[in-house]
C-alpha positions in Angstrom: 0.5 -0.4 0.1 1.6 3.3 -1.1 -1.0 6.3 -0.9 2.3 8.7 -0.5 5.1 8.5 2.0 3.6 11.0 4.3 -0.5 9.5 4.8 1.2 5.9 4.8 3.8 7.7 8.1 1.0 8.8 9.6 -1.6 5.7 9.2 1.4 4.3 11.0 1.1 6.6 13.9 -2.1 5.9 14.3 -1.2 2.1 14.8 1.5 3.1 17.4 -0.9 6.0 18.4 -3.6 2.7 19.1 -1.5 0.4 20.3 0.9 2.3 23.0 -1.9 4.2 24.6 -5.7 1.5 24.7 -5.8 -1.9 27.0 -6.3 -4.5 25.8 -4.5 -7.9 25.1 -1.5 -8.2 23.4 0.7 -10.9 22.1 -1.4 -13.3 24.8 -0.7 -11.0 27.2 -3.1 -8.4 29.1 -1.6 -5.2 28.1 -2.6 -1.9 30.2 -1.3 1.6 29.5 1.6 1.8 31.1 1.8 4.9 34.5 3.9 6.4 32.7 2.2 8.0 29.0 5.1 10.3 27.6 7.9 7.6 27.7 4.7 5.3 26.1 3.9 7.9 23.5 7.8 8.4 23.0 9.1 5.0 22.5 5.7 4.9 19.9 6.1 7.0 17.6 8.7 10.2 17.4 8.7 13.3 18.3 10.5 16.6 17.9 10.1 17.3 21.4 9.3 16.5 24.7 5.3 16.2 25.9 3.5 16.4 28.9 1.6 14.3 30.7 -1.6 16.4 30.1 -0.7 15.6 26.3 -0.3 11.7 26.5 -3.4 12.0 28.4 -5.7 14.0 26.1 -3.7 11.8 23.3 -4.8 8.3 25.2 -8.6 9.7 24.6 -8.6 10.5 21.2 -6.5 7.1 20.9 -9.5 4.9 22.1 -11.4 6.6 19.2 -8.7 5.9 16.3 -8.9 2.0 18.2 -12.3 2.2 17.0 -12.4 3.0 13.6 -10.0 -0.3 13.4 -12.2 -2.2 15.4 -14.9 -1.5 13.1 -13.2 -1.6 10.2 -12.3 -5.3 10.7 -16.2 -5.8 11.4 -17.3 -4.7 7.9 -19.2 -2.1 9.4 -17.4 0.9 7.1 -20.5 2.8 8.3 -19.4 3.5 11.7 -15.8 3.5 10.9 -16.8 6.2 8.6 -19.1 8.5 11.5 -16.3 8.0 13.5 -13.6 9.1 11.5 -15.9 12.5 10.9 -16.8 13.0 14.2 -12.8 12.9 15.0 -11.8 15.3 11.9 -14.4 17.7 13.4 -13.5 17.7 16.7 -9.7 17.8 16.4 -10.4 20.3 14.1 -8.2 18.9 11.4 -7.8 21.1 8.4 -4.7 19.7 5.2 -2.3 22.8 5.0 1.6 22.4 2.7 4.2 22.6 4.9 7.8 22.7 5.0 10.6 23.0 7.5 13.3 21.2 9.0 15.1 20.9 5.4 11.7 18.6 4.2 10.3 19.6 1.2 6.8 20.5 0.8 4.2 17.9 2.3 0.5 18.2 3.3 0.4 18.7 7.4 -3.2 17.9 9.0 -4.3 19.9 11.2 -3.7 24.1 12.1 -0.9 26.4 13.9 -3.2 26.9 16.9 -4.0 23.2 18.9 -3.3 21.2 21.3 -0.7 19.2 21.1 -3.1 15.6 21.3 -5.5 17.5 18.7 -3.6 17.4 16.5 -1.8 14.8 16.1 -5.3 13.1 16.5 -6.1 15.5 13.1 -2.9 13.7 11.4 -3.9 10.3 12.8 -7.5 10.7 11.6 -7.2 12.1 7.9 -4.4 9.4 7.4 -7.3 7.0 8.5 -10.0 8.9 6.3 -7.3 8.4 2.8 -7.7 4.1 3.5 -11.1 4.5 4.7 -12.0 6.5 1.3 -9.4 4.1 -0.6 -9.9 0.6 -2.1 -8.1 -0.1 0.6 -10.0 0.2 3.9 -9.9 -3.4 4.4 -6.0 -3.2 4.9 -6.7 -1.7 8.7 -7.4 -4.5 11.1 -7.3 -6.2 14.6 -5.0 -8.5 15.0 -7.2 -12.4 15.1 -4.4 -14.4 17.5 -6.6 -15.6 20.9 -5.8 -12.8 23.4 -4.4 -9.9 21.1 -6.5 -7.5 19.7 -3.2 -4.8 18.9 -4.1 -3.3 15.8 -2.2 -3.0 12.5 -2.3 -1.9 8.7 -1.4 -4.4 6.0 1.5 -3.1 3.9 2.3 -6.4 2.5 1.6 -6.6 -1.3 -0.9 -9.0 -1.6 -3.0 -7.7 1.5 -3.8 -11.0 3.5 -2.0 -9.3 6.8 -4.2 -10.8 9.5 -1.6 -10.4 12.8 -0.6 -7.9 14.5 2.6 -9.2 14.3 5.3 -11.6 13.5 5.3 -13.1 17.3 1.3 -13.8 17.2 2.1 -14.7 13.8 4.3 -17.3 15.0 2.2 -18.4 18.2 -1.5 -18.8 16.1 0.6 -21.1 13.6 3.0 -23.1 17.0 -0.8 -23.7 18.5 -1.9 -25.1 15.2 0.9 -26.9 15.2 0.9 -28.7 18.8 -2.6 -29.1 18.2 -2.6 -31.4 15.1 0.0 -33.4 16.6 
């Protein structure tokens, strides 16, 4: 999948934010949001500056809505996914504009210059997901199908058959199937 490099990167960031800032299960074990959300965000996505606890908490709130988009797509409920994204785009005041900074060429940013960190980051993630949802590749958004894992992913494989968030989950499922057969 390749919409454009910036959109692809934003969708990958949406996956990382959702997986870092929403509770559930990960690779067969319960997953709780780390108490230090700032570190969780910094480990999940590259940032140009350190963020505050309040900014990380705000982004964690948006991460729950972003997760709902992946879950709706995985269930085939594109109407719910689109409704959630439209609400997020409105709530975060997403508004695309061209930007050039840090020696990079002109590229689209999906937020204004006057928003909060969490809303601006969520606006970018929501816009990236809207680009995917509005294309023929919407089925590339998914939730891991391994037992006891609910981490999200975007399938960038050539054939579009990914079902797991990671190789670890894929191997876990294959090992369990092998053991069941023998």
